N, C-alpha and C positions, 0 to 999 in steps of 0.2 A: 504494500499499499504506499502510495506517494506521501511524503511528509514535506511540508513547507520548511524552508531554511531556518536554522537556528542562529540567532545573532547574540554575540557578546557585546555589551555596551560598557566601556571603561570610563569611570568617572574620576574626577580629581578634587572632589569636595562639593560644596553647595554655595554658589554665588559667583557672579562674573569676575569680581576683583580678587578673589583668593581661592577659587575652586572651579567647578564646572559652570558654564553659562546655563542657567536654568531653562530658559526658553529653548535653547538648542537641544538640551538633553531631553526635555519633555516632548518636544516636537519629534525628535528622533524615535523615542519609544512609541509615540502615537502613530507615526508613519509605518513602523514595523508592524504594529498591531493591525492597522488598516489594510496592510498588504497580506494579512493572514498568516504571518510568520510569528515566531516566538523570540523572546529575548531574556537574557539574564544579565544583571548588572554586576560589575566587579569594581573594586577600588583598592589601591594600596593601603595597607594597615600601617600608616606612618603619619608623622606630624606634619601639619602644613608649614610652609616656609614663613607664613605670616597669616594673621587673622585681621580682616578689614571690617570696619563698621560700614555697612553698605548705605546707611543713611547719611553719614557725614563724609564718607570716603577716607577716613583716617585709619591708619594702622593701629590696632589696639593691642596686638601681641606679636612677638617674633618667635622663631624656633627656639625651644628651650624655656620659654616663659610658661609659668604654671597655668595661665589662662588661655594658652594657644589651643587650637582645635585639631582633632584627628581627622584625617582625610576619609577614612572608611566610615566613621561615625557621621560625618557631615554628608557624605554621599547617600547614606541611608535615608536622609530627608527626602531626596529626590525619588529614590527607589521605593519609598514607603516601607522601608525595612528589608526589602527583598534584594539584598546586595551581599556578595561574597568577597572575602579577601582575594586580592589579585593573585596571591600565591597559589590559590586553588584553581586558577584558570588552566585549562588543558585545550590546546588548539584542536585536537582531534574530536572534541565534543561539539564543535561549531562549524558553521559554513562561512560565517563572516564576523568581523569584529569592527566596532565603530568607536572612534574617539571624539566625543563632542568637544567644543572649544571652551573658552573661559581662561582667565589668567592662571588658573591652576596648572594648565598645561605647560606654562612657561616658568612656574615656580615650584610646583609639587611633583610633576612628572619629570621636570628637568630644571636647570637653572639658566634657561635661554634668556630670561629677563635680565640676568646679571652678566652672562658671558657670551650671549649671541651665538654665532656659529661654533664657538669653542666650548659650548655647553656640555655638561654631563647629563646622562639620562638615568632616571631611577631604574635600578637593576630589574625589578619586576616588570616594569613597563617595557624595557628593552627586550626582556625574554618573551613577553607576550607578542611583541611585534615580530621579532625574529622567528619564533616558532610558527606564527600565523603565516608569515611569508614562505617559510620552508615547506609548509604543508598545503599551500595553495589556497588558503582562505582569501576571500576578498577583504581588503582593509579599507575602511572608510574613515575620513577625518574632516573636521570643519573648523572654520574660524582660524585661530592661531595654532591649533593642534597639528596641522601638517608639518610644522617645523620639527616636531618630535619624530614624525615618520621620516622626514628628510634626513635627520641626523643618523637614524638607525639604518636606513636603506639607501643612503646617498651613494654608497659603493656600487649599487645596482642601477644607478642613474635613474632613480625613481622620478616620475613627473607628478607634480602637485600644484595646487593653487592656494593662495591666501588672499586673492583678490587683486589689488593694484598697488599695495604699499611697496614702494621701491626699496626702502631700507630692509624690510623683512625679506623681500624677494631676493635681494642681494645676499643676505645671510644664507638663504636656502641654496643658492648657487655655490657659495663658498663651502657648503657641506657636501658638495658633489652631486646634488639633485638638480632637477630642471624645474623652473617655475613657469607656469602658464597663466597669464592674466585672465581673470574672469570677473563677471559681475556677481552680485550677491546670490542670485538664484541659479546661475550656471554651474555646471559640474565639469571637472577635469577628470578624464578617464585614462588611466595608464593600463592598457590591456595586458601588456607584457608582464608587469609586476602585480597586476590585479589590485590596483590602488585607486580609489575614487575619493575626490576631495571637492569641497565647495566653500566659498568665503563666508557665508552667513554674516555675523555681526562684525567681521573685519571691515565691512562697509556699512555706512549709516543707513540702515533699512528698518522697516517695521516688522512686527512679529508675523504678519501675514506673509512677508517675503521669507522669513526664517522657516515657516511652515512649508512653503513651497519648495525651498532649497533642500530641506531634509527629505521631503517626498521625492524630489528629483534624484537625490543621492541614493535612496533606497531603491528606486526604480532602476538606476544604472547598476547597482550591486546585483539585483535580481536578474538583470540582463546578462551580466557576466557569469552568474551562476546557472544560466540556462533555464530559468523558471518563467 
């Protein structure tokens, strides 16, 4: 009996300034569900690089502070508790894996925000990307998250988009990857590496555009999966 694809959705916390971008994450989960597929959320069980008050925009805690927040615990807010530690992710259990955006991609999954193309990648995030690529899963990413994909898969000349930001695009190229400019709802498809990316909130758009871009992303992933 045919089964619709299984998606892993990797989160980096809860909130655009210190974790996963909530609109992007929720719209992704909705698009997967509307397509008739299933999803499982994962997140690193580690501390955030910083915690931000999303009302004032001010940093309220840094790594090592007693009132800083845990990435897995914060991600559970988006997943309604249905999230697993990223250490439990097994590529063979899924058909595709998606990385929503948000500043957590550049601070919790990596330190791209501090080091740019010379950044380090969280060990569990790197493993998830490498194993997914090796086993032929389709990898999706949006907003700033493609920089993490570029860092890990740059040696394979992976093609991604983060929109039209020239500085970030230049960093992607320095990591060995290829950047393709796109608007917020367009999708960049690297058929050889089975990577699909879209800019989402890297461009100043509304939530309806985010919903459309995530749906377009899922459609392209399903196309690569042959469904």
